[in-house]
N, CA, C, O and the ligand as a Tripos MOL2 file, in Angstrom:
@<TRIPOS>MOLECULE
protein
  257   255    65     0     0
PROTEIN
NO_CHARGES

@<TRIPOS>ATOM
      1 N         106.4970  101.7600  133.1400 N.3       1 MET1
      2 CA        106.0390  100.6360  132.3070 C.3       1 MET1
      3 C         106.8070  100.5730  131.0010 C.2       1 MET1
      4 O         107.1030  101.5910  130.3750 O.2       1 MET1
      5 N         107.1090   99.3860  130.6230 N.am      2 VAL2
      6 CA        107.8140   99.2120  129.3530 C.3       2 VAL2
      7 C         106.8150   98.7090  128.3180 C.2       2 VAL2
      8 O         106.1250   97.7090  128.5170 O.2       2 VAL2
      9 N         106.7660   99.4180  127.2350 N.am      3 LYS3
     10 CA        105.8450   99.0300  126.1630 C.3       3 LYS3
     11 C         106.5440   98.0960  125.2000 C.2       3 LYS3
     12 O         107.6790   98.3360  124.7890 O.2       3 LYS3
     13 N         105.8660   97.0550  124.8540 N.am      4 ASP4
     14 CA        106.4460   96.1510  123.8570 C.3       4 ASP4
     15 C         106.5610   96.8610  122.5170 C.2       4 ASP4
     16 O         105.6390   97.5420  122.0660 O.2       4 ASP4
     17 N         107.6930   96.6860  121.9090 N.am      5 LYS5
     18 CA        107.9030   97.3440  120.6190 C.3       5 LYS5
     19 C         108.1530   96.3000  119.5470 C.2       5 LYS5
     20 O         108.8570   95.3130  119.7610 O.2       5 LYS5
     21 N         107.5720   96.5390  118.4150 N.am      6 MET6
     22 CA        107.8760   95.6820  117.2810 C.3       6 MET6
     23 C         109.2070   96.1330  116.7050 C.2       6 MET6
     24 O         109.3430   97.2590  116.2280 O.2       6 MET6
     25 N         110.1530   95.2710  116.7540 N.am      7 VAL7
     26 CA        111.4480   95.6070  116.1730 C.3       7 VAL7
     27 C         111.4750   95.0890  114.7380 C.2       7 VAL7
     28 O         111.1870   93.9220  114.4700 O.2       7 VAL7
     29 N         111.8230   95.9750  113.8430 N.am      8 ARG8
     30 CA        111.8400   95.5680  112.4450 C.3       8 ARG8
     31 C         113.2720   95.5570  111.9270 C.2       8 ARG8
     32 O         113.8560   96.6090  111.6670 O.2       8 ARG8
     33 N         113.8150   94.3980  111.7830 N.am      9 PRO9
     34 CA        115.1500   94.3330  111.1670 C.3       9 PRO9
     35 C         115.0720   94.7600  109.7070 C.2       9 PRO9
     36 O         114.0250   94.6360  109.0720 O.2       9 PRO9
     37 N         116.1570   95.2500  109.1920 N.am     10 MET10
     38 CA        116.1870   95.7060  107.8040 C.3      10 MET10
     39 C         115.8480   94.5950  106.8250 C.2      10 MET10
     40 O         115.3830   94.8470  105.7130 O.2      10 MET10
     41 N         116.0870   93.3680  107.2530 N.am     11 THR11
     42 CA        115.9190   92.2370  106.3470 C.3      11 THR11
     43 C         114.4840   91.7190  106.3260 C.2      11 THR11
     44 O         114.1570   90.8000  105.5760 O.2      11 THR11
     45 N         113.6460   92.3090  107.1460 N.am     12 GLN12
     46 CA        112.2730   91.8120  107.2160 C.3      12 GLN12
     47 C         111.5610   92.0020  105.8880 C.2      12 GLN12
     48 O         111.6610   93.0640  105.2740 O.2      12 GLN12
     49 N         110.8500   90.9910  105.4450 N.am     13 PRO13
     50 CA        110.1160   91.1320  104.1870 C.3      13 PRO13
     51 C         109.0120   92.1650  104.3220 C.2      13 PRO13
     52 O         108.5440   92.4400  105.4270 O.2      13 PRO13
     53 N         108.5940   92.7370  103.2000 N.am     14 PRO14
     54 CA        107.5710   93.7720  103.2410 C.3      14 PRO14
     55 C         106.2870   93.2610  103.8800 C.2      14 PRO14
     56 O         105.9400   92.0830  103.7910 O.2      14 PRO14
     57 N         105.6110   94.1720  104.5130 N.am     15 GLU15
     58 CA        104.3510   93.8560  105.1600 C.3      15 GLU15
     59 C         103.2570   93.6380  104.1180 C.2      15 GLU15
     60 O         103.2680   94.2450  103.0470 O.2      15 GLU15
     61 N         102.3310   92.7730  104.4480 N.am     16 VAL16
     62 CA        101.1500   92.6190  103.6090 C.3      16 VAL16
     63 C          99.9550   93.1190  104.3980 C.2      16 VAL16
     64 O          99.6940   92.6610  105.5110 O.2      16 VAL16
     65 N          99.2420   94.0510  103.8180 N.am     17 ILE17
     66 CA         98.1090   94.6520  104.5080 C.3      17 ILE17
     67 C          96.8290   94.3220  103.7660 C.2      17 ILE17
     68 O          96.6570   94.6520  102.5920 O.2      17 ILE17
     69 N          95.9500   93.6710  104.4760 N.am     18 GLU18
     70 CA         94.6870   93.2920  103.8530 C.3      18 GLU18
     71 C          93.6510   94.3890  104.0440 C.2      18 GLU18
     72 O          93.5150   94.9460  105.1340 O.2      18 GLU18
     73 N          92.9390   94.6890  102.9990 N.am     19 VAL19
     74 CA         91.8670   95.6750  103.0790 C.3      19 VAL19
     75 C          90.5810   95.0430  102.5630 C.2      19 VAL19
     76 O          90.6000   94.0430  101.8450 O.2      19 VAL19
     77 N          89.4670   95.6520  102.9480 N.am     20 SER20
     78 CA         88.1870   95.0960  102.5060 C.3      20 SER20
     79 C          88.0330   95.1840  101.0050 C.2      20 SER20
     80 O          88.6410   96.0300  100.3490 O.2      20 SER20
     81 N          87.2230   94.3130  100.4810 N.am     21 ALA21
     82 CA         87.0510   94.2220   99.0330 C.3      21 ALA21
     83 C          86.3980   95.4630   98.4490 C.2      21 ALA21
     84 O          86.5160   95.7160   97.2500 O.2      21 ALA21
     85 N          85.7110   96.2400   99.2760 N.am     22 ASP22
     86 CA         85.0210   97.4120   98.7360 C.3      22 ASP22
     87 C          85.8740   98.6750   98.7780 C.2      22 ASP22
     88 O          85.4040   99.7600   98.4360 O.2      22 ASP22
     89 N          87.1100   98.5330   99.1920 N.am     23 VAL23
     90 CA         88.0030   99.6870   99.2480 C.3      23 VAL23
     91 C          88.6490   99.9010   97.8820 C.2      23 VAL23
     92 O          89.1480   98.9610   97.2620 O.2      23 VAL23
     93 N          88.6300  101.1420   97.4270 N.am     24 ASP24
     94 CA         89.1750  101.4280   96.1020 C.3      24 ASP24
     95 C          90.5690  102.0210   96.1380 C.2      24 ASP24
     96 O          91.3310  101.9100   95.1780 O.2      24 ASP24
     97 N          90.8940  102.6540   97.2570 N.am     25 SER25
     98 CA         92.2230  103.2330   97.3430 C.3      25 SER25
     99 C          92.7450  103.1050   98.7670 C.2      25 SER25
    100 O          91.9760  103.0740   99.7270 O.2      25 SER25
    101 N          94.0370  103.0330   98.8810 N.am     26 VAL26
    102 CA         94.6710  102.9050  100.1880 C.3      26 VAL26
    103 C          95.7370  103.9790  100.3090 C.2      26 VAL26
    104 O          96.2550  104.4810   99.3120 O.2      26 VAL26
    105 N          96.0510  104.3170  101.5420 N.am     27 LYS27
    106 CA         97.1530  105.2530  101.7270 C.3      27 LYS27
    107 C          98.2400  104.5700  102.5260 C.2      27 LYS27
    108 O          97.9800  103.6830  103.3380 O.2      27 LYS27
    109 N          99.4420  104.9960  102.2810 N.am     28 CYS28
    110 CA        100.5790  104.4210  102.9750 C.3      28 CYS28
    111 C         101.5400  105.5320  103.3560 C.2      28 CYS28
    112 O         101.8290  106.4220  102.5560 O.2      28 CYS28
    113 N         102.0270  105.4730  104.5690 N.am     29 ASN29
    114 CA        103.0980  106.3970  104.9630 C.3      29 ASN29
    115 C         104.2830  105.6210  105.5070 C.2      29 ASN29
    116 O         105.1870  106.1820  106.1270 O.2      29 ASN29
    117 N         104.2600  104.3290  105.2650 N.am     30 GLY30
    118 CA        105.3770  103.4960  105.6650 C.3      30 GLY30
    119 C         105.4030  103.1510  107.1400 C.2      30 GLY30
    120 O         106.3100  102.4590  107.6020 O.2      30 GLY30
    121 N         104.4280  103.6220  107.8740 N.am     31 GLY31
    122 CA        104.4380  103.3720  109.3040 C.3      31 GLY31
    123 C         105.4020  104.3280  109.9910 C.2      31 GLY31
    124 O         105.8810  105.2870  109.3860 O.2      31 GLY31
    125 N         105.6730  104.0620  111.2270 N.am     32 ASN32
    126 CA        106.5710  104.9440  111.9730 C.3      32 ASN32
    127 C         108.0060  104.4750  111.8520 C.2      32 ASN32
    128 O         108.2740  103.3260  111.5000 O.2      32 ASN32
    129 N         108.9000  105.3560  112.1400 N.am     33 GLY33
    130 CA        110.3030  104.9810  112.2010 C.3      33 GLY33
    131 C         111.0030  105.0750  110.8690 C.2      33 GLY33
    132 O         110.6250  105.8650  110.0040 O.2      33 GLY33
    133 N         112.0080  104.2780  110.7140 N.am     34 ALA34
    134 CA        112.9190  104.3940  109.5820 C.3      34 ALA34
    135 C         112.2280  104.1600  108.2490 C.2      34 ALA34
    136 O         112.6490  104.6860  107.2180 O.2      34 ALA34
    137 N         111.1610  103.3620  108.2780 N.am     35 LEU35
    138 CA        110.4960  103.0410  107.0240 C.3      35 LEU35
    139 C         109.4770  104.0950  106.6130 C.2      35 LEU35
    140 O         108.8600  103.9860  105.5530 O.2      35 LEU35
    141 N         109.3000  105.1080  107.4430 N.am     36 GLY36
    142 CA        108.2900  106.1100  107.1380 C.3      36 GLY36
    143 C         108.6010  106.8740  105.8630 C.2      36 GLY36
    144 O         109.7610  107.0280  105.4830 O.2      36 GLY36
    145 N         107.5550  107.3470  105.2110 N.am     37 HIS37
    146 CA        107.7240  108.1450  103.9960 C.3      37 HIS37
    147 C         106.5000  109.0340  103.8650 C.2      37 HIS37
    148 O         105.5180  108.8380  104.5810 O.2      37 HIS37
    149 N         106.5400  110.0050  102.9670 N.am     38 PRO38
    150 CA        105.3700  110.8820  102.8060 C.3      38 PRO38
    151 C         104.1260  110.0600  102.4760 C.2      38 PRO38
    152 O         104.2090  109.0160  101.8290 O.2      38 PRO38
    153 N         103.0000  110.5380  102.9220 N.am     39 VAL39
    154 CA        101.7550  109.8080  102.6730 C.3      39 VAL39
    155 C         101.4690  109.7710  101.1730 C.2      39 VAL39
    156 O         101.4780  110.7980  100.4940 O.2      39 VAL39
    157 N         101.2220  108.5870  100.6890 N.am     40 VAL40
    158 CA        100.8360  108.4390   99.2900 C.3      40 VAL40
    159 C          99.5670  107.5960   99.2150 C.2      40 VAL40
    160 O          99.3470  106.7030  100.0330 O.2      40 VAL40
    161 N          98.7580  107.8910   98.2380 N.am     41 TRP41
    162 CA         97.5340  107.1350   98.0170 C.3      41 TRP41
    163 C          97.7050  106.2710   96.7820 C.2      41 TRP41
    164 O          98.2750  106.6870   95.7740 O.2      41 TRP41
    165 N          97.2000  105.0710   96.8930 N.am     42 TYR42
    166 CA         97.2380  104.1670   95.7480 C.3      42 TYR42
    167 C          95.8310  103.7130   95.4340 C.2      42 TYR42
    168 O          95.0510  103.3960   96.3320 O.2      42 TYR42
    169 N          95.5220  103.6860   94.1830 N.am     43 SER43
    170 CA         94.2190  103.1880   93.7590 C.3      43 SER43
    171 C          94.3670  101.7620   93.2510 C.2      43 SER43
    172 O          95.3160  101.4440   92.5350 O.2      43 SER43
    173 N          93.4380  100.9220   93.6200 N.am     44 PHE44
    174 CA         93.5050   99.5350   93.1480 C.3      44 PHE44
    175 C          93.2450   99.4600   91.6510 C.2      44 PHE44
    176 O          93.7780   98.5940   90.9570 O.2      44 PHE44
    177 N          92.4200  100.3780   91.1660 N.am     45 ASP45
    178 CA         92.2250  100.4910   89.7360 C.3      45 ASP45
    179 C          91.8800   99.1440   89.0980 C.2      45 ASP45
    180 O          92.4000   98.8000   88.0360 O.2      45 ASP45
    181 N          91.0200   98.4070   89.7380 N.am     46 GLY46
    182 CA         90.5730   97.1360   89.1760 C.3      46 GLY46
    183 C          91.4470   95.9480   89.5280 C.2      46 GLY46
    184 O          91.0740   94.7990   89.2930 O.2      46 GLY46
    185 N          92.6250   96.2320   90.0980 N.am     47 LYS47
    186 CA         93.5010   95.1300   90.4700 C.3      47 LYS47
    187 C          93.1640   94.6430   91.8760 C.2      47 LYS47
    188 O          92.4350   95.3070   92.6140 O.2      47 LYS47
    189 N          93.6940   93.4950   92.2350 N.am     48 SER48
    190 CA         93.3870   92.9510   93.5560 C.3      48 SER48
    191 C          94.4940   93.2600   94.5480 C.2      48 SER48
    192 O          94.3600   92.9850   95.7400 O.2      48 SER48
    193 N          95.5770   93.8260   94.0650 N.am     49 GLN49
    194 CA         96.6500   94.1980   94.9750 C.3      49 GLN49
    195 C          97.4370   95.3610   94.4140 C.2      49 GLN49
    196 O          97.4960   95.5650   93.2020 O.2      49 GLN49
    197 N          98.0420   96.1240   95.3140 N.am     50 VAL50
    198 CA         98.8540   97.2500   94.8920 C.3      50 VAL50
    199 C         100.0520   97.3400   95.8390 C.2      50 VAL50
    200 O          99.9340   97.1050   97.0420 O.2      50 VAL50
    201 N         101.1790   97.6780   95.2770 N.am     51 GLU51
    202 CA        102.3950   97.6910   96.0690 C.3      51 GLU51
    203 C         102.8690   99.1260   96.2490 C.2      51 GLU51
    204 O         102.8460   99.9200   95.3090 O.2      51 GLU51
    205 N         103.2970   99.4500   97.4610 N.am     52 CYS52
    206 CA        103.8010  100.7880   97.7190 C.3      52 CYS52
    207 C         105.1850  100.9450   97.1060 C.2      52 CYS52
    208 O         106.0740  100.1210   97.3170 O.2      52 CYS52
    209 N         105.3470  102.0200   96.3430 N.am     53 ALA53
    210 CA        106.6210  102.2450   95.6640 C.3      53 ALA53
    211 C         107.7150  102.6530   96.6450 C.2      53 ALA53
    212 O         108.9020  102.5060   96.3530 O.2      53 ALA53
    213 N         107.3180  103.1650   97.8060 N.am     54 TYR54
    214 CA        108.3010  103.6130   98.7890 C.3      54 TYR54
    215 C         108.8050  102.4770   99.6630 C.2      54 TYR54
    216 O         110.0100  102.2510   99.7820 O.2      54 TYR54
    217 N         107.8650  101.7680  100.2710 N.am     55 CYS55
    218 CA        108.2750  100.8140  101.2980 C.3      55 CYS55
    219 C         107.9490   99.3710  100.9330 C.2      55 CYS55
    220 O         108.1380   98.4700  101.7510 O.2      55 CYS55
    221 N         107.4650   99.1410   99.7190 N.am     56 ASP56
    222 CA        107.2270   97.7870   99.2270 C.3      56 ASP56
    223 C         106.1090   97.0590   99.9610 C.2      56 ASP56
    224 O         105.9280   95.8540   99.7850 O.2      56 ASP56
    225 N         105.3700   97.7780  100.7740 N.am     57 ARG57
    226 CA        104.2190   97.1340  101.3840 C.3      57 ARG57
    227 C         103.2470   96.6940  100.3050 C.2      57 ARG57
    228 O         103.0780   97.3500   99.2770 O.2      57 ARG57
    229 N         102.6240   95.5750  100.5720 N.am     58 LEU58
    230 CA        101.6640   95.0580   99.6210 C.3      58 LEU58
    231 C         100.2630   95.1800  100.2110 C.2      58 LEU58
    232 O          99.9800   94.6600  101.2900 O.2      58 LEU58
    233 N          99.4060   95.8670   99.4920 N.am     59 PHE59
    234 CA         98.0200   95.9810   99.9290 C.3      59 PHE59
    235 C          97.1880   94.9940   99.1210 C.2      59 PHE59
    236 O          97.1630   95.0080   97.8910 O.2      59 PHE59
    237 N          96.5210   94.1500   99.8640 N.am     60 LEU60
    238 CA         95.8240   93.0400   99.2470 C.3      60 LEU60
    239 C          94.3420   93.1510   99.5720 C.2      60 LEU60
    240 O          93.9490   93.3300  100.7250 O.2      60 LEU60
    241 N          93.5320   93.0400   98.5240 N.am     61 LYS61
    242 CA         92.1020   93.0660   98.7790 C.3      61 LYS61
    243 C          91.6440   91.7230   99.2880 C.2      61 LYS61
    244 O          91.9490   90.6850   98.7010 O.2      61 LYS61
    245 N          90.9110   91.7450  100.3800 N.am     62 LYS62
    246 CA         90.3120   90.5140  100.8770 C.3      62 LYS62
    247 C          89.2220   90.0940   99.9130 C.2      62 LYS62
    248 O          88.4750   90.9270   99.3990 O.2      62 LYS62
    249 N          89.1360   88.8200   99.6770 N.am     63 SER63
    250 CA         88.0080   88.3560   98.8980 C.3      63 SER63
    251 C          86.8040   88.2460   99.8280 C.2      63 SER63
    252 O          86.9250   87.8040  100.9700 O.2      63 SER63
    253 N          85.6650   88.6470   99.3330 N.am     64 ALA64
    254 CA         84.4700   88.7650  100.1770 C.3      64 ALA64
    255 C          84.0170   87.4090  100.7250 C.2      64 ALA64
    256 O          83.0270   87.3370  101.4520 O.2      64 ALA64
    257 ZN        104.5870  102.7040  101.8590 Zn       65 ZN65
@<TRIPOS>BOND
     1     1     2 1
     2     2     3 1
     3     3     4 2
     4     3     5 am
     5     5     6 1
     6     6     7 1
     7     7     8 2
     8     7     9 am
     9     9    10 1
    10    10    11 1
    11    11    12 2
    12    11    13 am
    13    13    14 1
    14    14    15 1
    15    15    16 2
    16    15    17 am
    17    17    18 1
    18    18    19 1
    19    19    20 2
    20    19    21 am
    21    21    22 1
    22    22    23 1
    23    23    24 2
    24    23    25 am
    25    25    26 1
    26    26    27 1
    27    27    28 2
    28    27    29 am
    29    29    30 1
    30    30    31 1
    31    31    32 2
    32    31    33 am
    33    33    34 1
    34    34    35 1
    35    35    36 2
    36    35    37 am
    37    37    38 1
    38    38    39 1
    39    39    40 2
    40    39    41 am
    41    41    42 1
    42    42    43 1
    43    43    44 2
    44    43    45 am
    45    45    46 1
    46    46    47 1
    47    47    48 2
    48    47    49 am
    49    49    50 1
    50    50    51 1
    51    51    52 2
    52    51    53 am
    53    53    54 1
    54    54    55 1
    55    55    56 2
    56    55    57 am
    57    57    58 1
    58    58    59 1
    59    59    60 2
    60    59    61 am
    61    61    62 1
    62    62    63 1
    63    63    64 2
    64    63    65 am
    65    65    66 1
    66    66    67 1
    67    67    68 2
    68    67    69 am
    69    69    70 1
    70    70    71 1
    71    71    72 2
    72    71    73 am
    73    73    74 1
    74    74    75 1
    75    75    76 2
    76    75    77 am
    77    77    78 1
    78    78    79 1
    79    79    80 2
    80    79    81 am
    81    81    82 1
    82    82    83 1
    83    83    84 2
    84    83    85 am
    85    85    86 1
    86    86    87 1
    87    87    88 2
    88    87    89 am
    89    89    90 1
    90    90    91 1
    91    91    92 2
    92    91    93 am
    93    93    94 1
    94    94    95 1
    95    95    96 2
    96    95    97 am
    97    97    98 1
    98    98    99 1
    99    99   100 2
   100    99   101 am
   101   101   102 1
   102   102   103 1
   103   103   104 2
   104   103   105 am
   105   105   106 1
   106   106   107 1
   107   107   108 2
   108   107   109 am
   109   109   110 1
   110   110   111 1
   111   111   112 2
   112   111   113 am
   113   113   114 1
   114   114   115 1
   115   115   116 2
   116   115   117 am
   117   117   118 1
   118   118   119 1
   119   119   120 2
   120   119   121 am
   121   121   122 1
   122   122   123 1
   123   123   124 2
   124   123   125 am
   125   125   126 1
   126   126   127 1
   127   127   128 2
   128   127   129 am
   129   129   130 1
   130   130   131 1
   131   131   132 2
   132   131   133 am
   133   133   134 1
   134   134   135 1
   135   135   136 2
   136   135   137 am
   137   137   138 1
   138   138   139 1
   139   139   140 2
   140   139   141 am
   141   141   142 1
   142   142   143 1
   143   143   144 2
   144   143   145 am
   145   145   146 1
   146   146   147 1
   147   147   148 2
   148   147   149 am
   149   149   150 1
   150   150   151 1
   151   151   152 2
   152   151   153 am
   153   153   154 1
   154   154   155 1
   155   155   156 2
   156   155   157 am
   157   157   158 1
   158   158   159 1
   159   159   160 2
   160   159   161 am
   161   161   162 1
   162   162   163 1
   163   163   164 2
   164   163   165 am
   165   165   166 1
   166   166   167 1
   167   167   168 2
   168   167   169 am
   169   169   170 1
   170   170   171 1
   171   171   172 2
   172   171   173 am
   173   173   174 1
   174   174   175 1
   175   175   176 2
   176   175   177 am
   177   177   178 1
   178   178   179 1
   179   179   180 2
   180   179   181 am
   181   181   182 1
   182   182   183 1
   183   183   184 2
   184   183   185 am
   185   185   186 1
   186   186   187 1
   187   187   188 2
   188   187   189 am
   189   189   190 1
   190   190   191 1
   191   191   192 2
   192   191   193 am
   193   193   194 1
   194   194   195 1
   195   195   196 2
   196   195   197 am
   197   197   198 1
   198   198   199 1
   199   199   200 2
   200   199   201 am
   201   201   202 1
   202   202   203 1
   203   203   204 2
   204   203   205 am
   205   205   206 1
   206   206   207 1
   207   207   208 2
   208   207   209 am
   209   209   210 1
   210   210   211 1
   211   211   212 2
   212   211   213 am
   213   213   214 1
   214   214   215 1
   215   215   216 2
   216   215   217 am
   217   217   218 1
   218   218   219 1
   219   219   220 2
   220   219   221 am
   221   221   222 1
   222   222   223 1
   223   223   224 2
   224   223   225 am
   225   225   226 1
   226   226   227 1
   227   227   228 2
   228   227   229 am
   229   229   230 1
   230   230   231 1
   231   231   232 2
   232   231   233 am
   233   233   234 1
   234   234   235 1
   235   235   236 2
   236   235   237 am
   237   237   238 1
   238   238   239 1
   239   239   240 2
   240   239   241 am
   241   241   242 1
   242   242   243 1
   243   243   244 2
   244   243   245 am
   245   245   246 1
   246   246   247 1
   247   247   248 2
   248   247   249 am
   249   249   250 1
   250   250   251 1
   251   251   252 2
   252   251   253 am
   253   253   254 1
   254   254   255 1
   255   255   256 2
@<TRIPOS>SUBSTRUCTURE
     1 MET1         2 RESIDUE 1 A MET
     2 VAL2         6 RESIDUE 1 A VAL
     3 LYS3        10 RESIDUE 1 A LYS
     4 ASP4        14 RESIDUE 1 A ASP
     5 LYS5        18 RESIDUE 1 A LYS
     6 MET6        22 RESIDUE 1 A MET
     7 VAL7        26 RESIDUE 1 A VAL
     8 ARG8        30 RESIDUE 1 A ARG
     9 PRO9        34 RESIDUE 1 A PRO
    10 MET10       38 RESIDUE 1 A MET
    11 THR11       42 RESIDUE 1 A THR
    12 GLN12       46 RESIDUE 1 A GLN
    13 PRO13       50 RESIDUE 1 A PRO
    14 PRO14       54 RESIDUE 1 A PRO
    15 GLU15       58 RESIDUE 1 A GLU
    16 VAL16       62 RESIDUE 1 A VAL
    17 ILE17       66 RESIDUE 1 A ILE
    18 GLU18       70 RESIDUE 1 A GLU
    19 VAL19       74 RESIDUE 1 A VAL
    20 SER20       78 RESIDUE 1 A SER
    21 ALA21       82 RESIDUE 1 A ALA
    22 ASP22       86 RESIDUE 1 A ASP
    23 VAL23       90 RESIDUE 1 A VAL
    24 ASP24       94 RESIDUE 1 A ASP
    25 SER25       98 RESIDUE 1 A SER
    26 VAL26      102 RESIDUE 1 A VAL
    27 LYS27      106 RESIDUE 1 A LYS
    28 CYS28      110 RESIDUE 1 A CYS
    29 ASN29      114 RESIDUE 1 A ASN
    30 GLY30      118 RESIDUE 1 A GLY
    31 GLY31      122 RESIDUE 1 A GLY
    32 ASN32      126 RESIDUE 1 A ASN
    33 GLY33      130 RESIDUE 1 A GLY
    34 ALA34      134 RESIDUE 1 A ALA
    35 LEU35      138 RESIDUE 1 A LEU
    36 GLY36      142 RESIDUE 1 A GLY
    37 HIS37      146 RESIDUE 1 A HIS
    38 PRO38      150 RESIDUE 1 A PRO
    39 VAL39      154 RESIDUE 1 A VAL
    40 VAL40      158 RESIDUE 1 A VAL
    41 TRP41      162 RESIDUE 1 A TRP
    42 TYR42      166 RESIDUE 1 A TYR
    43 SER43      170 RESIDUE 1 A SER
    44 PHE44      174 RESIDUE 1 A PHE
    45 ASP45      178 RESIDUE 1 A ASP
    46 GLY46      182 RESIDUE 1 A GLY
    47 LYS47      186 RESIDUE 1 A LYS
    48 SER48      190 RESIDUE 1 A SER
    49 GLN49      194 RESIDUE 1 A GLN
    50 VAL50      198 RESIDUE 1 A VAL
    51 GLU51      202 RESIDUE 1 A GLU
    52 CYS52      206 RESIDUE 1 A CYS
    53 ALA53      210 RESIDUE 1 A ALA
    54 TYR54      214 RESIDUE 1 A TYR
    55 CYS55      218 RESIDUE 1 A CYS
    56 ASP56      222 RESIDUE 1 A ASP
    57 ARG57      226 RESIDUE 1 A ARG
    58 LEU58      230 RESIDUE 1 A LEU
    59 PHE59      234 RESIDUE 1 A PHE
    60 LEU60      238 RESIDUE 1 A LEU
    61 LYS61      242 RESIDUE 1 A LYS
    62 LYS62      246 RESIDUE 1 A LYS
    63 SER63      250 RESIDUE 1 A SER
    64 ALA64      254 RESIDUE 1 A ALA
    65 ZN65       257 GROUP 0 **** ****
């Protein structure tokens, strides 16, 4: 069986990840593959979004 794979070209814009409004911190490891990086935790710290310094992923709080 062949599994469908998400191919990520280098030019792909950073991912946006939505999290629930009650979440205070998120962790990111860049996902698998070339974009992976050590696990880091980010705190929203009152903001509605936080960006990963490693892979530029944007974590966005969903509005309730
Ligand atoms: Zn990241």
